[in-house]
BAFITOR-228356 format. One line per field, with one value per residue: x, y, z of N, C-alpha, C in turn; residue in three letters. Coordinates in Angstrom, 2 decimals, padded with zeros to 5 digits. Atoms other than C-alpha are relative to their C-alpha. Layout:
npx (X,...)
npy (Y,...)
npz (Z,...)
capx (X,...)
capy (Y,...)
capz (Z,...)
cpx (X,...)
cpy (Y,...)
cpz (Z,...)
type (ALA,...)
***
This chain:
npx (000.02,000.77,-000.99,000.87,-001.17,000.81,-000.14,000.99,000.33,000.42,001.56,000.09,-001.19,000.15,000.94,000.01,000.30,000.38,-000.88,000.51,-000.79,000.81,000.72,000.03,001.86,000.00,-000.88,-000.91,001.24,-000.91,000.04,-000.60,-001.55,-000.07,-001.52,-000.68,-000.74,-000.68,000.77,-000.61,000.81,001.26,-000.28,000.79,-001.06,-001.33,-000.28,-001.47,-000.22,-000.53,-001.54,-000.78,-000.30,-001.61,-000.86,-000.33,-000.82,-001.12,-001.43,-000.33,-000.10,-000.02,-000.28,001.73,000.51,-000.16,000.25,001.46,000.49,000.46,001.15,000.02,001.30,-000.62,000.36,001.71,000.70,-000.22,000.44,001.39,000.54,000.49,001.05,000.73,-000.25,000.48,001.33,000.11,-000.49,000.95,001.68,-000.01,-000.49,001.86,000.86,-000.25,-000.27,001.28,000.61,-000.91,-001.12,-000.77,000.16,-000.06,-000.19,000.27,-001.30,-001.49,-001.21,-000.99,-001.35,-001.20,000.02,-000.21,-000.37,000.35,000.40,001.14,000.74,-000.38,-000.27,001.14,000.42,000.90,-000.69,000.94,000.71,-000.85,000.22,-001.04,-001.39,-000.18,000.38,-001.58,-001.13,000.72,-000.72,-001.05,-000.32,000.19,-001.37,-001.20,000.34,000.24,-001.42,-000.53,000.07,-000.77,-001.48,-000.87,000.78,-000.47,-000.47,001.71,000.38,-000.69,-000.58,000.26,-001.15,-000.55,-001.54,-000.75,-000.19,001.56,001.06,001.42,001.13,000.15,001.22,001.26,001.07,000.31,001.26,-000.61,000.34,001.13,-000.46,000.97,-000.99,-000.95,-001.41,-000.26,001.39,001.37,-000.59,-000.42,001.38,000.75,-000.43,000.23,001.48,-000.41,-000.77,001.32,000.82,-000.72,000.02,001.62,-000.02,-000.56,000.60,001.17,000.08,-000.13,000.74,001.12,-000.31,000.36,-001.03,-000.72,001.05,001.63,000.08,-000.20,001.63,000.95,-000.59,000.40,001.44,000.01,-000.44,-000.95,000.99)
npy (-000.49,-000.62,-000.80,-001.27,-000.89,-001.49,-001.14,-000.51,-000.67,-001.64,000.20,-001.00,-001.01,-000.78,000.38,-001.18,000.33,-001.62,-001.33,-000.77,-001.13,-001.21,-001.26,-001.29,-000.06,001.04,000.60,000.80,000.70,000.79,-000.35,000.96,000.04,001.13,-000.08,000.74,000.95,000.36,001.19,000.66,-000.59,000.21,001.31,000.93,000.25,001.23,001.00,000.01,001.42,000.34,-000.57,000.52,001.10,-000.51,-000.57,000.97,001.01,-000.74,-000.09,001.33,000.84,-001.21,000.53,000.50,-001.25,-000.36,001.21,-000.21,001.20,-000.30,-001.24,-001.23,-000.09,001.10,001.18,-000.05,-000.29,001.09,000.37,-000.35,000.38,001.33,000.60,-000.75,001.19,001.58,-000.28,000.49,001.51,000.32,000.09,000.93,001.69,000.10,000.37,001.01,001.17,000.04,000.25,001.07,-000.45,001.13,000.85,000.99,-000.88,000.53,001.27,-000.79,000.52,001.10,000.34,000.63,-001.28,-001.34,000.19,-001.18,-001.89,000.60,000.43,-001.25,000.33,000.98,000.65,-000.46,-001.02,-001.19,000.22,-000.88,-001.06,-000.89,-000.41,-001.20,-001.61,000.00,-000.43,-001.12,-000.68,-000.04,-000.78,-001.42,-000.65,-000.37,-001.42,-001.35,-000.38,-000.44,-001.77,-000.72,-000.20,-000.40,-000.40,-000.49,-001.35,-000.71,000.08,-000.35,000.74,000.48,-000.15,-001.67,-000.15,-000.92,-001.59,-000.22,-000.05,000.36,-000.88,-001.07,000.90,-000.86,000.18,000.62,000.21,-001.22,-000.93,000.63,-000.49,000.91,000.10,000.33,-000.36,000.84,000.04,001.30,001.87,000.15,000.42,001.50,001.47,000.35,000.52,001.44,001.07,-000.10,000.64,001.22,000.61,000.14,001.30,000.41,-000.11,000.94,001.48,000.74,-000.36,000.70,001.12,000.37,-000.50,-001.14,-000.38,000.01,-001.44,-000.88,000.30,-000.61,-001.76,-000.74,000.40,001.39,-000.50,000.94,001.10)
npz (-000.91,000.13,-000.95,-000.11,-000.17,-000.04,-000.49,-000.15,001.01,-001.05,000.03,000.78,000.11,-001.26,-000.64,-000.61,-001.47,-000.83,-000.26,-000.68,-000.04,-000.87,000.92,-000.97,000.23,-000.28,-000.77,000.56,001.53,000.83,001.52,001.00,000.70,000.62,-000.46,000.95,-000.23,000.85,000.01,-000.85,-001.07,000.00,000.18,-001.08,-001.12,000.44,-000.61,000.12,-000.46,001.56,000.29,-001.40,000.72,001.27,-000.25,-000.66,001.15,000.87,-000.62,-000.52,001.38,001.14,001.31,000.31,-000.34,001.08,001.47,-000.38,-000.74,-001.09,-000.63,000.58,001.21,000.72,-000.32,000.04,001.09,000.65,-000.93,000.87,001.47,-000.59,-000.28,001.29,001.33,-000.43,-000.22,001.17,-000.37,-000.39,000.84,001.13,-000.12,000.12,000.93,000.41,-000.75,-000.34,000.90,000.58,000.99,-000.21,000.44,-000.58,-001.46,-001.14,-000.29,-000.69,000.99,000.05,-001.02,001.22,000.62,-000.63,-001.12,-001.38,-000.09,-000.39,-001.82,-000.83,-001.53,-000.46,001.35,000.75,001.15,000.04,001.17,000.84,000.05,-000.83,000.90,000.79,-000.59,-000.50,001.32,000.10,-001.13,-000.13,000.99,-000.66,-001.21,001.01,001.21,-001.13,-000.35,001.11,000.07,-001.19,000.35,001.26,000.83,001.14,-000.63,-000.54,-001.31,-001.24,-000.70,-001.37,-000.69,000.09,000.64,-001.30,-000.40,000.74,-000.99,000.07,000.34,-001.00,-000.89,000.23,-001.46,-000.05,000.97,001.16,000.60,000.47,001.29,000.53,001.50,000.05,-000.44,-001.21,-001.14,000.20,-000.20,-001.42,-000.49,000.45,-000.19,-001.54,-000.25,000.23,-000.70,-000.89,000.22,000.23,-001.15,-000.29,000.99,-000.46,-001.65,000.22,000.13,-000.82,-000.83,000.04,000.43,001.73,000.66,000.36,000.97,-000.44,-000.65,000.84,001.17,-000.36,-000.30,001.45,000.84,000.55,001.59,000.07,000.45)
capx (012.45,009.76,010.79,007.85,009.66,008.14,009.21,007.96,006.30,005.41,001.92,002.27,004.60,003.00,001.14,-000.63,-000.51,-001.87,-000.28,-000.67,-000.77,-002.05,-004.55,-004.90,-009.13,-008.89,-005.92,-004.70,-006.48,-004.98,-004.25,-003.22,000.62,001.51,004.60,006.55,007.68,010.27,008.97,011.86,010.21,006.68,006.28,003.63,004.84,007.59,007.36,011.07,010.57,011.02,013.73,015.31,015.53,017.19,019.42,020.46,020.50,022.69,025.19,025.51,025.10,026.49,027.50,023.65,022.28,024.28,023.59,019.48,018.96,017.16,015.10,015.46,012.82,014.39,013.15,009.64,009.01,010.24,008.61,005.14,005.56,006.16,003.06,001.23,002.73,001.54,-002.10,-001.63,-000.46,-003.29,-006.23,-004.62,-003.85,-007.70,-009.15,-006.97,-007.15,-011.31,-012.01,-009.69,-006.86,-004.31,-003.92,-004.35,-004.37,-005.59,-002.49,000.65,003.94,005.93,008.24,010.37,010.26,010.77,012.17,012.58,011.60,008.04,007.62,008.93,010.12,007.42,006.59,003.73,004.21,002.23,-000.03,000.95,-001.28,001.00,003.98,002.85,001.64,005.38,007.55,005.51,006.60,009.97,010.20,008.63,011.26,014.04,012.64,012.41,015.98,017.05,015.40,016.92,020.29,020.73,017.86,017.05,017.57,014.10,013.81,014.55,016.87,016.49,020.00,021.89,024.68,027.79,027.59,023.60,021.42,018.34,014.91,013.39,010.81,007.55,006.15,003.66,000.59,002.39,001.47,-002.16,-000.97,-002.93,-001.31,001.97,003.84,006.18,003.23,000.63,003.09,003.89,000.04,-000.77,001.88,001.31,-002.51,-001.42,000.80,-002.41,-004.65,-002.18,-002.20,-006.03,-006.57,-003.92,-005.76,-009.24,-007.99,-006.64,-009.03,-012.00,-009.78,-010.46,-007.83,-005.92,-008.05,-011.27,-010.95,-009.85,-013.02,-015.37,-013.82,-014.28,-018.14,-017.35,-015.89,-012.87,-014.98)
capy (009.53,011.84,014.98,017.94,021.00,024.46,027.75,030.77,032.61,035.93,037.18,040.67,043.78,045.95,046.02,048.99,049.32,051.97,055.14,057.03,061.05,064.15,066.66,070.12,069.03,065.40,064.86,061.61,059.74,056.68,056.92,054.23,054.22,052.05,050.35,048.57,045.43,043.28,039.79,038.09,039.74,039.17,035.56,032.93,031.41,028.56,024.91,024.74,020.52,020.90,023.00,021.71,018.20,019.66,021.44,018.65,015.96,018.37,018.56,014.86,013.22,016.40,014.09,012.92,016.23,017.79,015.20,016.25,012.58,012.52,015.46,017.60,019.30,017.19,013.92,015.08,016.15,012.72,010.91,012.77,011.54,008.02,007.75,009.61,006.78,003.97,005.39,004.73,001.10,000.30,001.60,-000.05,-003.79,-003.35,-003.04,-005.80,-008.39,-007.29,-007.91,-011.13,-009.73,-011.76,-014.51,-018.22,-015.74,-018.38,-020.88,-021.51,-021.39,-024.30,-025.45,-027.08,-024.12,-021.05,-022.45,-020.33,-017.25,-019.12,-019.69,-016.37,-018.14,-020.87,-023.98,-022.52,-021.27,-017.82,-017.78,-016.47,-013.45,-012.23,-012.92,-010.73,-007.64,-008.36,-008.39,-005.22,-003.61,-004.77,-003.16,000.08,000.23,-000.19,002.65,004.91,004.52,004.76,008.31,009.32,008.55,009.13,011.03,012.19,015.84,016.92,015.79,017.11,015.48,013.43,014.27,017.92,018.69,019.43,022.87,023.12,024.32,022.92,023.97,026.61,024.46,024.72,024.73,023.35,024.46,025.62,028.28,027.13,027.76,025.98,024.70,022.95,024.10,023.03,024.28,022.28,019.09,019.69,019.56,016.59,014.43,015.21,014.53,011.42,010.38,011.40,009.47,006.24,006.38,006.75,003.73,001.65,002.48,001.83,-001.71,-002.89,-001.13,-003.40,-006.52,-006.06,-006.02,-003.07,-003.39,-004.14,-000.96,000.99,-000.56,000.54,004.17,004.73,003.06,-000.32,001.21,-001.31,-004.73)
capz (278.17,278.08,279.56,280.33,280.38,281.75,281.80,282.40,279.46,279.47,279.58,278.06,277.32,279.88,282.35,284.68,288.34,290.71,291.86,294.85,293.85,295.47,294.07,295.55,295.22,296.23,298.86,298.05,294.72,293.00,289.46,286.81,285.48,282.49,283.74,280.83,281.35,279.48,278.03,280.16,283.20,282.91,283.23,284.40,287.60,286.52,287.81,288.76,289.40,285.23,284.73,288.05,286.24,282.89,284.38,286.75,283.60,281.49,284.36,285.63,281.57,279.63,276.81,276.54,276.89,273.95,271.40,272.99,274.66,277.72,279.71,276.70,274.08,271.54,273.36,274.18,270.49,269.11,272.11,270.53,267.05,268.36,270.09,266.94,264.74,267.44,267.70,264.02,264.77,266.73,264.76,261.69,263.44,264.70,261.71,259.96,262.93,263.19,259.22,258.73,256.62,258.46,256.95,258.88,262.17,264.69,263.30,265.88,264.33,263.66,266.47,263.86,261.77,263.85,266.71,270.07,268.53,268.02,271.94,273.18,276.43,276.79,274.83,273.74,270.13,269.37,266.49,263.09,263.52,266.62,264.56,262.05,264.16,265.96,262.75,261.89,265.11,264.83,261.09,262.60,265.31,262.61,260.18,263.71,264.15,261.09,260.93,264.31,263.07,259.56,258.40,255.08,254.34,254.18,257.94,261.22,263.34,266.65,267.59,268.09,265.90,267.99,269.28,268.16,270.73,271.75,271.06,273.80,276.39,275.37,278.99,280.44,278.37,274.94,272.63,271.38,267.26,264.43,261.07,260.52,262.81,266.35,268.76,267.20,266.87,270.63,271.31,269.40,270.57,274.59,273.87,272.41,274.84,277.65,275.64,275.24,278.78,279.26,276.79,278.69,282.01,280.64,279.67,282.78,284.66,283.09,282.04,278.16,275.59,274.70,270.95,272.37,274.41,271.43,269.23,271.84,272.22,268.27,268.01,267.17,263.47,264.05,264.12)
cpx (-000.99,-000.07,-001.25,000.02,-001.07,000.81,-000.75,-000.04,-000.91,-001.68,-000.08,000.91,000.04,-001.26,-000.66,-000.12,-000.59,000.90,-000.41,000.39,-001.00,-000.52,-000.34,-001.87,-000.38,000.51,000.61,-000.83,001.05,-000.55,000.68,001.05,000.38,001.34,000.33,000.93,000.91,-000.78,001.10,-000.43,-001.06,-000.13,-001.17,001.32,000.30,-000.24,001.31,000.48,000.75,001.44,001.04,000.50,000.64,000.85,001.12,000.67,000.97,001.36,000.53,000.06,000.27,000.22,-001.51,-000.65,000.79,-000.80,-001.55,-000.36,-000.20,-000.76,000.51,-001.20,000.16,-000.89,-001.37,-000.58,000.06,-001.38,-001.97,-000.07,000.12,-001.21,-001.10,-000.27,-000.66,-001.36,-000.36,-000.31,-000.80,-001.29,000.11,-000.20,-001.73,-000.71,000.80,-000.59,-002.17,-000.75,000.90,000.82,001.26,-000.11,000.38,000.87,000.25,001.37,001.23,001.02,000.54,001.39,001.20,000.27,001.16,001.15,-000.34,-000.54,-001.71,-000.89,000.30,-000.06,-000.59,-000.20,-001.36,000.02,-001.34,-000.44,000.44,-000.88,000.92,001.20,000.44,-000.15,001.65,000.82,-000.54,000.67,001.05,000.57,-000.02,001.16,001.10,-000.23,000.28,001.37,000.80,000.03,000.73,001.66,000.45,-001.56,000.09,-000.32,-000.94,-000.23,001.09,000.85,-000.35,001.17,000.65,001.83,001.08,-000.06,-002.15,-000.47,-001.21,-001.30,-000.31,-001.38,-000.94,-000.89,-000.64,-001.28,000.81,-000.90,-001.05,000.13,-000.59,000.77,000.91,000.89,000.16,-001.40,-001.04,000.37,000.16,-001.61,-000.71,000.82,-000.22,-001.19,000.22,000.64,-000.93,-000.82,000.56,-000.19,-001.61,-000.44,000.88,-000.91,-001.39,000.21,000.31,-000.79,-001.61,000.25,-000.22,001.24,-000.13,-001.76,-001.55,-000.54,-000.52,-001.16,-001.00,000.13,-000.50,-001.32,000.56,-000.01,001.30,-000.41,-000.96)
cpy (001.12,001.31,001.35,001.06,001.32,000.64,001.09,001.05,000.88,000.06,001.64,001.47,000.90,000.17,002.12,-000.37,001.62,000.24,000.48,002.02,000.67,001.01,000.80,-000.10,-001.31,-000.45,-001.32,-000.64,-000.98,000.31,-001.35,000.57,-000.99,-000.13,-001.08,-001.03,-001.13,-001.25,-000.87,000.30,-000.42,-001.36,-000.59,-000.93,-001.58,-001.23,-000.70,-001.90,-000.06,000.08,-000.40,-001.36,000.09,000.70,-001.32,-001.10,000.83,000.15,-001.61,-000.62,001.45,-000.53,-000.67,001.28,001.07,-000.68,000.10,-001.54,000.26,001.36,001.16,000.16,-000.54,-001.78,-000.18,000.01,-001.52,-001.13,-000.13,-001.25,-001.53,-000.39,000.50,-001.03,-001.24,-000.15,-000.54,-001.82,-000.46,000.42,-001.24,-001.86,000.06,-000.35,-001.24,-001.29,-000.12,-000.36,-001.40,000.25,-000.74,-001.13,-001.67,000.95,-000.68,-001.21,-000.30,-000.13,-001.12,000.01,-000.15,001.27,001.03,-000.33,000.78,001.11,-000.24,-000.15,001.10,-000.24,-001.30,-001.20,-000.07,000.75,000.77,-000.33,001.09,001.12,000.75,-000.11,001.01,001.42,000.16,000.25,001.48,001.17,000.02,000.97,001.41,000.33,000.51,001.46,001.27,000.42,000.68,001.57,000.78,000.02,000.42,000.42,000.25,001.88,000.85,-000.43,000.65,-001.14,-000.42,000.72,001.34,-000.39,000.65,001.66,000.71,-000.04,-000.35,000.80,000.75,-001.37,000.56,000.44,-000.59,000.26,001.07,000.85,-001.17,000.57,-000.92,000.15,-000.80,000.88,-001.07,000.14,-000.85,-001.60,-000.37,-000.52,-001.00,-001.38,-000.01,-000.27,-001.11,-000.59,000.11,-001.17,-000.98,-000.05,-000.33,-001.54,-001.13,-000.51,-000.66,-001.29,-000.79,000.58,-001.16,-001.44,-000.71,000.43,001.04,000.26,-000.29,001.32,001.27,-000.19,000.81,001.55,000.79,-000.47,-001.22,000.13,-001.60,-001.53,-000.19)
cpz (-000.15,000.61,-000.28,000.64,000.03,000.15,-000.12,-001.88,000.07,-000.48,-001.17,000.19,000.64,000.19,000.64,001.51,000.59,000.82,000.89,-001.13,000.81,-001.18,000.90,000.36,001.19,001.36,-001.29,-001.39,-000.40,-001.68,-000.93,-001.08,-001.00,000.78,-001.05,000.58,-000.86,-000.09,001.04,001.55,000.81,-000.23,000.94,000.94,-000.63,001.41,000.06,000.45,-001.39,000.06,001.00,-000.65,-001.11,000.51,000.75,-000.96,-000.92,000.55,000.46,-001.49,-000.93,-001.30,-000.82,-000.75,-001.37,-001.06,000.27,000.42,001.37,000.25,-001.34,-000.96,-000.77,000.18,-000.21,-001.22,-000.87,000.49,-000.88,-001.32,-000.16,000.50,-000.87,-000.75,000.84,000.25,-001.51,-000.17,000.11,-000.47,-001.44,000.49,000.51,-000.83,-000.72,000.76,-000.16,-001.73,-000.91,-000.78,000.50,-000.10,001.08,001.38,001.09,-000.03,001.12,-001.17,000.37,000.90,-000.38,-000.70,000.52,001.05,001.17,-000.26,-000.54,001.65,001.06,001.81,000.51,-001.27,-001.18,-000.93,-000.11,-001.31,-000.89,-000.14,001.07,-000.34,-000.98,000.47,000.69,-000.89,-000.35,000.80,-000.24,-001.80,000.18,000.36,-000.95,-000.90,001.11,000.06,-000.83,-000.51,000.96,-000.20,-001.18,-000.72,-001.07,000.17,-000.13,001.57,000.79,000.79,001.50,000.72,-000.43,-000.79,000.97,-000.37,-000.59,001.20,-000.29,-000.26,001.67,000.50,-000.32,001.05,000.23,-000.63,-001.05,-001.00,-000.76,-002.00,-001.03,-001.18,-000.02,000.72,001.62,001.16,000.05,000.12,001.44,000.43,-000.70,000.73,001.96,000.21,-000.23,000.87,001.44,-000.66,-000.27,001.72,000.65,-000.73,000.74,001.16,000.09,-000.29,001.15,000.98,-000.39,-000.82,-001.42,-000.43,-000.42,-001.75,000.03,000.69,-000.99,-001.31,000.77,-000.04,-001.81,-000.32,-000.46,-001.40,-000.21,-001.13,000.72)
type (MET,VAL,ALA,PHE,VAL,HIS,THR,PRO,VAL,PRO,LEU,ARG,ALA,SER,LEU,THR,LYS,ALA,THR,ILE,SER,ARG,SER,ALA,PHE,MET,GLY,ARG,ARG,ALA,THR,THR,ALA,PRO,VAL,VAL,ALA,SER,LYS,ALA,THR,VAL,ARG,MET,GLN,GLN,LEU,PRO,VAL,PHE,THR,ASN,ALA,MET,ALA,GLU,PHE,LYS,ALA,GLU,TYR,PRO,ASP,PHE,ALA,LYS,ARG,GLY,TRP,GLY,ALA,THR,VAL,LYS,ALA,GLU,ARG,TRP,ASN,GLY,ARG,HIS,VAL,MET,ALA,GLY,TRP,VAL,ILE,LEU,VAL,ALA,THR,GLY,PHE,VAL,LYS,GLY,HIS,GLY,LEU,ILE,PRO,ASP,ALA,SER,VAL,PRO,LEU,ASP,LEU,LYS,GLN,TRP,GLY,THR,LEU,ALA,ALA,LEU,GLY,ASN,GLN,GLN,PRO,ILE,THR,ASN,GLU,ARG,ALA,ILE,ILE,LEU,ILE,ALA,HIS,VAL,HIS,LEU,LEU,PHE,VAL,SER,VAL,ALA,ALA,ALA,LEU,ALA,PRO,PHE,ALA,PHE,GLN,ASP,LYS,LEU,LEU,LEU,ALA,PRO,GLY,GLU,GLU,ASP,GLU,LYS,PRO,ALA,GLY,LEU,ILE,PRO,PRO,LEU,THR,PHE,GLY,LEU,THR,LYS,ASP,ALA,GLU,MET,TRP,ASN,GLY,ARG,VAL,ALA,MET,LEU,GLY,LEU,MET,VAL,LEU,VAL,GLY,ALA,SER,VAL,ALA,THR,LYS,THR,PRO,ILE,LEU,ASP,THR,LEU,ASN,LYS,GLY,LEU,GLY,ASN,LEU,LEU,PHE)
***
């Protein structure tokens, strides 16, 4: 579940406002006086639909929310990582397909050897190319699940530990920071998700396969 969450973001620590003072020579005149405002009160306008969705999910499904599932920042970060990995897989799939690196790509699977796994719900068996790509995605899925449930010591966790607080929401527009930072990763994940939506939409609108649409978008670099 993708959770685009927006919370107020501080603008700056101090502002100025116009005040009215009296002068013996000019009567009333406008002056500027500094007004110190805390970061907790001077905020950008928030979108309550996102914050309300998080609060409602936490109230309705507390067991899921406290583990990091659902409408949480943790879920959005990992969704972004999966989409970025999906882009790598799409490019790699287009490259190996376009350069003939899949052996016997057009040969259909033998129903006697593979049974119903080769048909996927109909009597027309899938090709060896499709089977190899499908199994590759299944392997990646298992790796992703393992990374979520039992990560290595150097990996961050998908699930929240008991009593662990979730990350602070990044906001509708996360802070723009460069380098290996969480803000940069959030930007990359959101751009990747938006790009995948554009790719699928363009493929559906033009009635062309996704790999062909991707190849055209990359200037025919894949095949």
